[in-house]
KEDREN-683128 format. One line per 2 residues: number of its first residue (from 1); for each residue x, y, z of N, C-alpha, C. Coordinates in Angstrom, 1 decimal, decimal comma, padded with zeros to 4 digits. Layout:
<nodes>
NUM> X Y Z X Y Z X Y Z ~ ...;
</nodes>
This chain:
<nodes>
1> 123,4 071,8 089,0 122,7 071,4 088,2 123,0 073,4 087,5 ~ 123,6 073,4 086,1 123,8 074,5 085,4 122,7 075,3 086,1;
3> 123,0 076,6 085,6 121,6 077,5 085,4 121,7 078,6 084,5 ~ 121,0 079,3 084,4 120,6 080,7 083,3 120,7 082,0 084,4;
5> 121,7 082,8 084,3 121,9 083,6 085,4 121,5 084,8 084,9 ~ 121,0 086,1 085,0 120,9 087,4 085,5 121,3 088,3 086,3;
7> 121,9 089,1 086,5 122,2 090,7 087,7 121,7 091,7 087,2 ~ 121,6 092,6 088,5 121,3 093,7 088,3 120,6 094,1 089,5;
9> 120,2 095,2 089,5 119,4 096,4 090,6 118,1 096,3 090,3 ~ 117,6 095,7 089,6 115,9 096,1 089,2 115,2 096,6 090,0;
11> 115,8 098,0 090,1 114,3 098,7 090,6 113,2 099,3 090,4 ~ 112,4 099,1 090,4 110,7 099,0 090,0 110,4 098,0 088,5;
13> 111,0 097,0 088,7 110,2 095,5 087,8 109,6 096,4 086,6 ~ 110,5 097,3 086,0 109,4 097,6 084,5 109,8 097,1 084,0;
15> 109,1 097,7 082,4 108,5 096,4 081,5 110,1 096,2 081,0 ~ 111,0 097,2 080,8 112,4 096,7 079,9 113,3 095,0 080,9;
17> 112,6 094,8 082,8 113,4 094,3 083,3 112,5 092,8 083,0 ~ 111,4 093,1 083,0 110,4 092,0 082,9 111,2 091,6 081,6;
19> 110,8 092,3 080,6 111,5 091,5 079,5 112,6 090,6 079,3 ~ 113,9 091,1 080,2 114,8 090,2 080,8 114,7 088,9 081,5;
21> 113,8 089,1 082,3 114,2 087,9 082,8 112,8 087,4 082,8 ~ 111,6 087,4 081,6 110,6 086,5 081,0 111,8 085,6 080,2;
23> 112,8 086,4 079,5 113,2 085,4 078,4 114,5 084,7 079,3 ~ 115,0 085,1 080,4 115,8 083,8 080,9 115,0 082,6 081,9;
25> 114,1 083,3 082,3 112,8 081,9 082,5 112,4 081,2 081,7 ~ 112,3 081,9 080,3 112,1 080,6 079,2 112,9 080,0 079,1;
27> 114,7 080,6 079,0 115,3 080,1 077,9 115,4 078,8 079,4 ~ 115,5 078,8 080,8 115,7 077,8 081,3 115,2 076,5 081,0;
29> 113,6 077,4 081,0 113,0 075,9 081,3 113,0 075,1 080,0 ~ 113,1 075,9 079,1 113,9 075,3 077,7 115,2 074,3 078,0;
31> 115,4 074,4 078,0 116,8 073,4 078,1 116,7 073,2 079,8 ~ 116,5 072,8 080,0 115,9 072,3 081,2 117,0 072,9 082,6;
33> 117,2 074,2 082,5 118,0 074,3 083,4 117,3 075,7 084,9 ~ 118,5 075,8 085,8 117,6 076,8 086,8 117,7 078,0 086,5;
35> 116,6 078,7 086,5 117,0 080,2 086,2 117,2 080,9 087,4 ~ 118,3 081,6 087,7 118,7 082,1 088,9 118,6 084,2 088,7;
37> 118,4 085,0 089,8 118,4 086,1 089,5 119,6 087,0 090,4 ~ 120,2 087,8 090,8 121,4 087,7 091,2 121,7 089,3 091,4;
39> 120,7 090,5 092,8 120,3 091,6 092,7 121,1 091,8 094,1 ~ 120,6 093,5 094,5 121,2 093,5 095,7 119,8 094,1 097,1;
41> 120,6 094,1 098,1 119,7 094,8 098,7 119,7 095,9 098,8 ~ 121,1 096,9 098,4 121,1 098,1 098,7 121,0 098,7 097,2;
43> 120,3 099,3 096,8 121,0 100,5 095,6 122,3 101,1 095,9 ~ 123,4 100,5 095,0 124,3 100,9 094,9 124,2 102,2 095,4;
45> 123,3 103,9 094,5 123,6 104,9 094,3 123,5 105,0 096,0 ~ 123,3 104,3 097,0 122,8 104,7 098,3 123,9 104,4 099,0;
47> 124,8 103,6 098,0 126,1 102,9 099,1 127,6 103,8 098,2 ~ 128,1 103,8 097,1 128,9 104,7 096,6 128,2 106,0 097,0;
49> 127,7 106,6 096,7 127,6 108,1 095,7 127,0 109,0 097,3 ~ 126,9 108,1 098,6 126,0 108,7 099,3 124,8 109,7 099,0;
51> 124,5 109,3 097,7 122,8 109,7 097,5 121,7 110,2 098,6 ~ 122,2 110,6 099,4 120,5 111,1 100,6 119,4 111,3 099,8;
53> 119,2 112,0 098,5 118,0 112,1 097,9 117,7 111,1 097,3 ~ 118,7 109,8 097,1 118,3 109,2 096,0 116,9 108,0 096,7;
55> 115,9 107,6 096,3 114,7 107,4 095,9 114,0 106,1 094,9 ~ 113,8 105,2 096,3 113,8 103,9 095,4 112,1 104,1 095,2;
57> 112,4 102,6 093,6 111,1 102,8 093,6 110,0 102,0 093,9 ~ 111,2 100,8 094,7 110,2 099,3 095,3 111,3 099,3 096,3;
59> 110,8 098,6 097,5 111,1 097,7 098,8 112,1 096,5 098,3 ~ 113,2 096,3 098,8 113,5 095,0 098,2 112,8 093,6 098,6;
61> 112,1 093,6 099,4 111,1 092,6 100,0 110,2 092,3 098,8 ~ 110,1 093,7 098,2 108,6 093,0 097,4 109,6 093,0 096,0;
63> 110,3 093,4 095,6 110,9 093,0 094,6 111,8 091,9 094,4 ~ 111,9 091,2 095,4 111,9 089,6 096,0 111,0 088,8 094,8;
65> 109,8 089,3 095,8 108,5 088,4 095,6 107,9 088,7 094,3 ~ 108,1 089,5 094,0 107,3 090,0 092,3 108,8 089,1 091,4;
67> 110,4 089,4 091,8 110,8 088,3 091,3 110,6 086,8 090,8 ~ 109,9 086,6 091,9 109,9 084,6 092,8 108,5 085,0 091,4;
69> 107,5 085,9 091,1 105,9 085,4 091,0 106,4 084,9 089,5 ~ 107,6 085,4 089,0 107,3 085,6 087,3 108,6 084,3 087,4;
71> 108,4 083,4 088,0 108,8 082,0 088,3 110,2 082,2 088,0 ~ 110,5 082,5 088,5 112,4 082,5 088,9 112,4 081,2 089,4;
73> 113,7 080,3 089,2 114,0 079,5 090,9 114,4 079,6 091,8 ~ 115,1 080,8 091,5 116,0 081,7 092,9 116,7 082,7 093,0;
75> 116,9 082,9 093,9 117,3 084,7 093,5 118,2 084,9 095,0 ~ 119,2 085,4 094,2 120,4 085,8 095,3 120,9 087,0 095,5;
77> 120,3 087,2 096,6 120,5 088,8 097,4 121,7 088,9 098,3 ~ 122,3 089,8 097,5 124,2 090,0 097,6 123,4 091,5 099,2;
79> 124,0 091,8 099,9 124,0 093,4 100,7 125,4 094,4 099,6 ~ 125,1 095,5 099,6 125,6 095,7 098,6 126,9 097,0 099,5;
81> 128,3 096,3 099,5 128,7 097,1 100,4 129,4 097,8 099,3 ~ 130,4 098,9 100,3 131,4 099,4 099,6 133,2 098,0 099,6;
83> 133,2 097,1 100,8 134,1 096,2 100,1 133,1 095,8 098,9 ~ 131,9 095,0 098,5 131,5 094,4 097,5 132,4 095,3 095,9;
85> 131,8 096,5 096,4 132,1 098,2 094,9 133,6 097,6 094,8 ~ 134,6 097,0 095,7 135,8 096,9 095,7 136,3 096,0 095,0;
87> 135,7 095,3 094,7 135,9 093,3 093,5 135,8 094,0 092,4 ~ 136,8 093,2 092,1 136,7 093,5 090,3 135,9 092,8 089,8;
89> 135,5 093,0 088,6 134,3 092,3 087,7 134,4 090,9 087,3 ~ 136,2 090,4 087,3 136,5 089,3 087,4 136,4 088,4 088,6;
91> 136,7 089,0 089,9 137,0 088,3 090,8 134,9 087,8 091,3 ~ 133,9 088,9 090,9 133,4 088,9 090,7 132,7 087,9 090,1;
93> 132,7 087,7 088,9 132,0 086,8 088,1 132,4 085,3 088,8 ~ 133,6 085,0 089,1 134,5 084,5 089,6 133,9 083,5 091,2;
95> 133,9 084,6 091,7 133,3 083,7 093,1 131,3 083,8 093,4 ~ 131,0 084,9 092,9 129,3 084,9 092,8 128,8 084,5 091,5;
97> 129,4 084,3 090,3 128,7 083,7 089,0 129,1 082,3 089,4 ~ 130,0 082,0 088,6 131,0 080,6 088,4 130,8 079,7 089,3;
99> 131,5 079,7 090,4 131,5 079,2 091,8 130,4 078,9 092,4 ~ 129,6 079,4 092,3 128,2 079,3 093,0 127,2 079,0 092,1;
101> 127,1 078,9 091,1 125,5 079,3 090,5 125,7 078,4 089,1 ~ 127,5 077,7 088,5 127,8 077,3 087,3 126,9 077,5 086,0;
103> 127,0 078,8 085,3 126,3 079,2 084,6 126,8 078,8 083,1 ~ 125,2 078,4 082,2 124,9 077,8 081,2 125,2 078,8 080,3;
105> 124,3 079,4 080,6 124,0 081,4 079,7 124,1 082,3 081,1 ~ 124,2 083,4 080,8 124,2 084,3 082,1 123,7 085,8 080,7;
107> 122,5 085,7 080,7 122,1 087,0 080,0 121,9 088,7 080,6 ~ 122,3 089,2 079,6 123,2 090,3 079,8 121,8 091,4 079,1;
109> 121,5 092,7 080,3 121,0 093,9 079,5 121,5 094,8 079,1 ~ 121,3 096,0 078,5 121,9 096,6 078,2 122,6 097,6 078,7;
111> 122,6 097,9 079,8 123,2 098,7 080,8 123,5 097,8 082,2 ~ 123,7 096,2 082,1 124,4 095,9 083,4 126,0 095,8 083,2;
113> 125,7 096,4 084,5 126,9 096,6 084,7 127,6 095,6 086,6 ~ 128,9 095,6 086,4 129,1 094,6 087,9 130,7 095,2 087,7;
115> 130,9 094,9 088,6 132,7 095,0 089,6 133,1 096,4 089,9 ~ 134,3 096,4 090,8 135,4 097,7 090,5 135,4 098,5 089,3;
117> 134,2 100,0 088,5 134,8 100,7 088,2 133,4 100,2 087,0 ~ 132,5 099,6 087,4 131,5 098,9 086,3 132,0 098,3 085,3;
119> 133,3 097,5 085,5 134,3 097,0 084,2 132,8 096,0 083,5 ~ 132,6 095,2 084,7 131,8 094,2 083,9 130,4 094,3 083,0;
121> 130,3 094,2 081,9 129,3 094,2 080,9 129,4 093,1 080,2 ~ 128,5 093,3 078,6 128,4 092,6 078,0 129,8 091,9 077,4;
123> 130,7 093,2 077,0 131,9 093,0 076,2 132,7 091,7 077,0 ~ 133,1 091,9 078,4 133,5 091,5 079,5 133,4 090,1 079,7;
125> 132,0 090,0 079,7 131,4 088,4 080,2 132,1 087,8 078,4 ~ 131,9 088,6 077,6 131,7 087,5 076,5 132,9 087,2 076,0;
127> 134,5 087,9 076,8 135,7 088,0 076,3 136,4 087,1 077,2 ~ 135,0 086,3 078,6 135,5 084,9 079,5 134,5 084,0 079,3;
129> 133,9 084,0 078,1 133,0 083,2 078,4 133,7 081,6 077,5 ~ 134,7 081,2 077,1 135,2 080,0 077,0 135,9 079,8 077,8;
131> 136,4 080,6 078,1 137,1 080,4 079,8 136,2 079,8 081,1 ~ 135,5 080,0 081,3 134,9 079,7 082,3 133,3 078,9 081,6;
133> 132,7 078,5 080,4 132,4 077,4 079,9 130,7 078,3 079,7 ~ 130,6 079,5 080,0 129,4 079,9 079,9 129,4 080,6 078,4;
135> 127,7 080,6 078,1 127,8 082,5 076,8 126,5 082,9 076,9 ~ 126,5 084,4 076,0 125,9 085,5 076,7 124,3 085,1 076,0;
137> 123,8 085,9 076,4 122,5 086,5 075,4 122,3 088,2 075,7 ~ 122,7 088,9 074,7 122,1 090,0 075,5 120,7 090,5 074,9;
139> 120,6 091,1 075,8 119,5 091,6 075,9 118,8 093,1 075,5 ~ 118,8 093,8 074,7 119,0 095,2 073,8 117,6 096,1 074,8;
141> 117,8 097,4 075,0 117,0 097,9 075,3 115,4 098,2 075,5 ~ 114,3 098,2 076,3 113,1 098,4 075,4 112,5 099,4 075,2;
143> 112,0 100,4 074,4 111,9 101,3 074,5 110,3 101,7 073,4 ~ 110,1 103,0 073,9 108,5 103,2 073,2 109,1 104,5 072,6;
145> 108,2 105,1 072,0 107,9 106,5 071,7 108,6 107,6 072,0 ~ 109,4 107,8 073,4 109,7 108,5 074,3 111,4 108,0 074,1;
147> 111,4 107,2 074,1 113,4 106,5 074,6 113,0 104,9 075,1 ~ 114,0 105,0 075,6 114,7 104,1 076,5 113,7 103,8 077,7;
149> 113,2 102,5 078,4 112,2 102,0 079,1 112,6 102,2 080,8 ~ 113,6 102,9 081,5 114,6 102,5 082,7 113,9 103,2 083,7;
151> 114,4 102,9 084,8 113,9 103,4 086,0 114,4 104,9 086,5 ~ 115,2 105,5 085,5 115,0 106,9 086,3 113,8 107,8 085,4;
153> 113,8 107,3 083,9 112,7 107,6 083,3 111,5 108,0 084,0 ~ 111,4 106,3 084,8 109,8 106,5 086,0 109,9 107,3 087,2;
155> 111,1 107,5 087,4 111,6 108,6 089,2 111,4 109,6 088,6 ~ 111,3 110,2 087,5 111,0 111,8 086,9 109,6 111,7 086,3;
157> 109,2 110,6 085,7 107,6 110,8 085,7 106,8 110,8 086,8 ~ 106,9 110,3 088,2 106,8 110,1 089,6 106,6 111,9 089,7;
159> 107,7 112,1 089,9 108,2 113,4 090,3 107,2 114,2 089,8 ~ 106,9 114,0 088,6 106,1 115,2 087,7 104,1 115,1 088,1;
161> 104,4 114,0 088,6 102,9 113,5 089,0 102,1 112,4 087,6 ~ 102,9 112,4 086,9 102,7 111,8 085,7 101,8 110,2 085,4;
163> 101,7 109,7 086,6 101,4 108,3 087,3 100,6 107,6 086,4 ~ 100,4 107,8 085,5 099,3 107,0 083,5 101,1 106,6 083,3;
165> 101,6 107,6 083,0 102,7 107,3 081,7 103,6 106,1 082,6 ~ 104,0 106,4 083,9 104,7 105,5 084,7 104,1 104,0 085,2;
167> 103,2 104,0 085,0 102,0 103,0 085,3 102,4 101,6 083,9 ~ 102,6 102,6 082,9 102,7 102,0 081,6 103,9 101,5 081,6;
169> 104,6 102,6 082,1 106,6 101,5 081,9 106,8 100,4 082,7 ~ 106,0 100,7 084,4 106,3 099,8 085,4 105,2 098,5 084,9;
171> 104,3 098,4 083,9 103,9 097,6 083,9 102,7 097,4 084,4 ~ 102,9 097,8 086,0 101,2 097,8 086,9 101,3 099,2 088,1;
173> 100,5 099,4 088,2 100,2 100,5 089,3 101,6 100,3 090,2 ~ 102,5 102,1 089,7 103,4 102,1 090,8 102,8 101,4 092,6;
175> 103,3 101,1 093,3 103,0 100,7 094,7 103,7 101,3 095,8 ~ 102,9 102,1 097,2 103,8 101,7 097,9 103,4 100,8 099,5;
177> 103,9 101,0 100,0 103,7 099,8 101,3 104,5 099,8 102,8 ~ 103,4 099,7 104,0 103,4 099,9 104,9 102,4 099,5 106,0;
179> 102,6 100,6 107,1 101,6 100,3 108,2 101,0 101,2 108,5 ~ 099,4 101,1 108,6 098,7 103,1 108,9 098,6 103,0 110,3;
181> 099,3 104,1 110,5 099,5 105,0 111,5 098,4 105,8 112,0 ~ 098,2 106,3 112,9 097,5 108,0 113,7 098,4 109,1 113,8;
183> 097,4 109,9 112,7 097,6 110,9 111,9 097,0 112,0 113,7 ~ 096,6 112,2 113,2 095,9 114,1 113,7 094,4 114,0 113,8;
185> 094,0 113,1 113,1 093,0 113,2 113,1 091,9 114,4 112,6 ~ 092,2 114,9 111,2 092,3 116,3 110,8 091,4 115,7 109,4;
187> 091,5 114,7 108,5 090,3 114,6 107,8 089,4 114,2 108,6 ~ 089,0 112,5 109,2 087,7 112,4 110,1 087,4 114,0 110,7;
189> 088,2 115,2 111,5 086,8 116,1 111,1 086,1 117,0 110,4 ~ 087,0 116,5 109,3 086,4 117,5 108,0 085,2 116,4 107,3;
191> 085,2 115,2 107,8 083,7 114,0 107,6 084,3 113,4 106,4 ~ 086,5 113,1 106,7 086,6 112,5 105,0 087,6 111,2 106,1;
193> 087,9 110,8 106,9 088,2 109,9 107,7 089,8 109,1 106,8 ~ 090,8 109,2 107,2 092,0 108,7 106,4 092,7 107,3 106,8;
195> 093,2 107,0 106,1 095,0 106,0 106,7 095,8 106,6 106,2 ~ 096,7 107,0 108,0 097,7 107,2 106,7 098,6 106,2 107,2;
197> 099,3 106,2 105,9 100,5 105,0 105,5 101,9 105,4 106,2 ~ 103,2 104,8 107,1 104,1 105,3 107,7 105,0 104,1 106,3;
199> 105,7 104,4 105,6 106,6 103,6 104,2 107,3 102,4 105,6 ~ 107,5 101,1 104,5 108,1 100,6 105,4 109,6 101,0 105,0;
201> 109,7 101,5 103,4 110,7 101,3 103,4 110,8 103,2 103,5 ~ 111,5 104,2 104,5 112,0 105,2 104,3 112,1 106,2 102,9;
203> 113,1 105,9 102,2 113,6 105,9 101,0 112,8 105,5 099,4 ~ 111,7 105,0 099,9 111,0 104,9 098,7 110,7 106,3 098,2;
205> 110,3 106,3 096,7 110,1 107,7 095,9 108,7 107,7 096,6 ~ 108,4 108,7 097,1 106,6 109,5 097,4 107,1 110,5 096,3;
207> 105,9 109,9 095,8 105,8 111,0 093,8 104,6 112,1 094,4 ~ 104,5 113,2 093,1 104,1 114,8 093,7 103,6 114,5 094,5;
209> 103,4 116,0 094,8 101,9 116,4 096,1 101,0 116,6 095,1 ~ 100,2 116,0 095,9 098,6 116,1 095,2 097,5 115,2 095,3;
211> 096,7 114,8 094,3 095,1 113,6 095,1 095,3 112,6 093,7 ~ 095,4 111,8 093,9 095,2 110,6 093,4 094,2 109,2 093,5;
213> 093,5 109,4 092,2 093,0 107,7 092,3 093,6 106,5 092,6 ~ 093,8 105,8 093,6 094,3 104,7 094,4 093,3 104,0 094,5;
215> 093,9 102,5 095,1 093,8 101,3 095,1 094,0 101,1 096,6 ~ 093,4 100,2 097,3 094,1 099,2 098,6 094,1 098,8 099,5;
217> 095,1 097,8 099,5 094,6 096,2 099,6 095,2 095,8 101,2 ~ 094,1 095,1 101,3 094,2 095,0 103,4 094,2 093,8 103,1;
219> 095,0 093,2 103,5 094,9 091,5 103,8 094,1 091,1 102,2 ~ 093,6 090,2 102,1 092,3 090,0 101,2 091,5 090,8 100,8;
221> 091,4 092,3 101,3 089,9 092,7 101,5 090,7 094,3 099,8 ~ 089,8 094,9 098,8 090,9 095,6 098,4 089,3 096,8 098,7;
223> 089,9 097,9 097,7 088,8 099,2 098,2 089,6 099,8 097,1 ~ 088,7 101,2 096,9 089,3 102,0 096,2 089,4 103,1 097,2;
225> 090,1 104,1 096,3 090,0 105,7 097,7 090,5 106,5 096,8 ~ 090,7 108,1 097,6 091,7 109,3 097,1 092,5 109,4 098,1;
227> 093,6 109,1 097,5 094,9 109,5 098,4 095,1 110,8 098,0 ~ 095,5 111,7 099,2 096,1 113,2 099,2 097,6 112,9 099,6;
229> 098,7 113,1 098,6 100,3 113,5 099,0 100,8 114,5 099,1 ~ 101,2 115,1 100,4 101,7 116,3 101,2 101,3 117,4 101,8;
231> 101,7 118,3 102,9 101,5 118,7 103,4 100,3 118,9 104,4 ~ 099,2 119,1 103,4 097,9 119,6 103,4 098,2 120,9 103,8;
233> 098,6 121,8 104,0 098,6 123,4 103,8 097,3 123,9 104,7 ~ 095,7 123,4 103,9 094,8 124,4 104,4 095,4 124,0 105,5;
235> 095,5 122,8 106,7 095,0 122,4 107,7 096,3 122,2 109,1 ~ 097,4 122,3 108,3 098,4 121,8 108,9 099,5 122,8 109,1;
237> 100,0 123,2 109,7 101,2 123,9 109,1 103,1 123,2 109,9 ~ 103,1 121,9 110,4 104,2 121,3 110,5 105,1 121,2 108,8;
239> 104,6 121,5 107,6 105,4 121,0 106,8 105,6 119,3 106,4 ~ 104,9 118,5 107,4 105,6 117,0 106,8 104,7 116,5 105,8;
241> 105,3 115,6 104,9 104,7 115,2 103,7 103,8 113,8 104,4 ~ 103,2 113,5 104,1 102,3 112,6 104,3 101,2 111,7 103,4;
243> 101,5 110,3 103,4 100,3 109,9 102,5 099,2 109,4 102,8 ~ 097,5 109,9 103,0 096,8 109,7 103,2 094,9 109,3 102,7;
245> 094,7 108,4 102,9 093,9 107,9 101,6 092,1 108,3 102,3 ~ 091,6 108,2 101,8 089,9 107,7 102,2 089,3 107,1 101,2;
247> 088,8 105,8 101,6 088,3 104,9 101,5 086,6 105,0 101,5 ~ 085,7 105,9 100,8 084,3 105,6 101,4 083,9 104,2 101,4;
249> 084,2 103,0 101,2 083,3 101,9 101,6 084,3 101,4 102,8 ~ 084,6 101,7 103,3 085,6 101,5 104,8 085,7 102,9 106,0;
251> 085,5 102,4 106,9 085,3 103,3 108,2 085,9 102,2 109,1 ~ 086,4 101,2 109,5 086,8 100,8 110,7 088,3 101,4 110,6;
253> 088,5 101,0 112,2 089,3 101,3 112,9 091,3 100,5 111,6 ~ 091,9 101,2 111,3 092,7 100,6 110,6 094,5 100,5 110,9;
255> 094,5 101,2 112,5 095,4 101,2 113,0 096,2 100,2 113,1 ~ 097,8 100,2 112,6 098,5 098,5 112,4 098,2 097,9 111,7;
257> 097,8 098,1 110,8 097,3 097,4 109,6 098,3 097,2 108,2 ~ 098,7 096,3 108,0 099,1 096,4 106,5 099,0 096,9 105,8;
259> 099,3 097,8 104,2 098,4 098,2 103,9 099,6 098,3 102,3 ~ 098,8 098,1 100,9 099,3 098,3 099,9 098,8 099,6 099,3;
261> 099,2 100,6 098,7 098,7 101,4 098,2 098,9 101,7 096,5 ~ 098,3 101,3 095,7 098,6 101,4 094,3 098,0 103,0 093,7;
263> 099,1 104,0 093,3 098,6 104,9 092,7 097,7 105,4 091,0 ~ 096,7 105,3 091,0 095,9 105,0 089,5 096,0 106,1 088,8;
265> 095,6 107,1 089,1 095,6 108,4 088,7 095,8 109,6 088,8 ~ 096,5 110,5 088,5 096,5 112,3 089,0 095,5 112,8 089,1;
267> 094,7 113,4 089,8 093,5 114,0 090,1 094,0 115,6 089,9 ~ 094,6 115,8 090,8 094,9 117,6 090,6 096,2 118,0 091,6;
269> 097,3 119,1 091,2 098,0 119,4 092,5 097,4 118,9 093,9 ~ 098,2 119,4 095,3 097,5 120,1 096,3 097,4 121,5 096,4;
271> 096,6 121,5 096,9 096,3 123,2 096,8 096,2 124,2 098,2 ~ 096,2 125,3 098,6 096,1 125,5 100,1 094,3 126,5 099,5;
273> 093,5 126,1 100,6 092,3 127,2 100,8 092,2 127,5 101,3 ~ 091,9 128,7 101,1 091,2 130,1 102,4 090,5 130,2 103,7;
275> 089,2 128,8 103,2 088,7 128,3 104,3 088,3 127,1 104,6 ~ 087,7 126,7 105,4 086,9 125,3 106,1 086,3 124,7 105,0;
277> 085,3 126,2 104,4 084,5 125,5 103,8 085,0 125,3 102,6 ~ 085,9 126,1 102,3 085,9 126,0 100,9 087,0 124,5 100,6;
279> 087,5 124,0 101,3 088,6 122,7 101,4 086,6 121,8 101,7 ~ 086,4 121,3 102,3 085,1 120,4 102,4 084,9 120,4 100,8;
281> 084,5 121,5 100,3 083,7 121,9 099,6 084,5 121,3 098,2 ~ 085,9 121,3 098,0 087,0 120,7 096,7 087,6 119,0 097,4;
283> 086,8 118,7 098,7 086,8 117,6 099,1 085,6 116,6 098,2 ~ 084,4 117,2 098,8 084,2 116,4 098,0 083,6 116,7 096,6;
285> 084,0 117,7 095,5 084,1 117,6 094,3 084,9 116,3 093,7 ~ 086,3 116,0 094,6 087,1 115,3 094,3 086,8 113,5 094,7;
287> 085,8 113,9 095,5 085,3 111,9 095,9 084,4 112,0 095,3 ~ 083,2 112,8 094,2 082,7 112,7 093,5 083,5 112,5 091,9;
289> 084,1 113,0 091,3 085,4 112,8 090,7 085,6 111,8 090,5 ~ 085,6 111,1 091,4 087,3 109,9 092,2 085,7 108,4 091,4;
291> 084,7 108,7 092,0 083,9 107,5 091,9 083,4 107,3 090,9 ~ 083,3 108,5 090,1 082,5 108,0 088,8 083,5 107,5 088,0;
293> 085,2 107,7 087,9 086,0 106,7 087,2 086,5 105,1 087,9 ~ 085,8 105,4 089,9 086,4 103,8 089,7 086,2 102,3 088,8;
295> 084,7 102,6 088,5 084,6 102,0 087,4 085,0 101,5 086,1 ~ 085,7 102,8 086,3 086,9 102,7 084,8 088,2 102,2 085,2;
297> 088,9 102,1 086,2 089,7 101,6 087,0 089,7 100,6 088,0 ~ 088,6 099,6 087,8 088,0 098,3 088,1 088,3 097,2 087,0;
</nodes>
């Protein structure tokens, strides 16, 4: 069965990615073809550049799940290795696209590249379309008043704590995934017990340190929360960044539970308080402000 194919990293699955994938899915359904996305288990930046500071917007398994939820029939998730990066664009096209997927249409984004030296792009695909029997559909960049919507732009917004803007470009709240692990119990000692999140993907981007309004998903249960990202300088000395969430309506033991954490709104930067009393007073003020906004975000 012939297919409609698109390929890319799709890190974050922002509005631009969604436009491309939705176009591909609709086209496949209209023409009774199979829709296929080719993506990669590792981001090329982590393999090619040794980019130790590079941070992902979404873990691979959750990216795959979200793409499936968009109605894509098949996802080919390739391990990105140095050997694969040395493959020419023509060899990649022949081996991984034409021979395996029999494309009738290849949907290409404005920044789509593949093959050694990033040779594979829209022009390259057009040049080989006739010989391989497919046609190309080009999807231009999605822009707003600030410019092109891209993963790098969203990373920058998150690192600045501009979560509302980042969420708008993502099309849904920025989410972190992991397991609740035992912390030092400092929040509980202050009257604000927290769930300490250990990320499934250590290279996932942790946004700017500060206090956020958040939403917590625990299995089928959903709770609003107050999340602190940072080193908690008022009560800790180890300078280790943690992601800790206080849920006013949930007090049970969560150790070992799976958690999805959505960040909804940045309230304030992380501060160092002179005393325990000042810290508790600030946390009470944060919680009062957050509760007033929970209904809005519901």
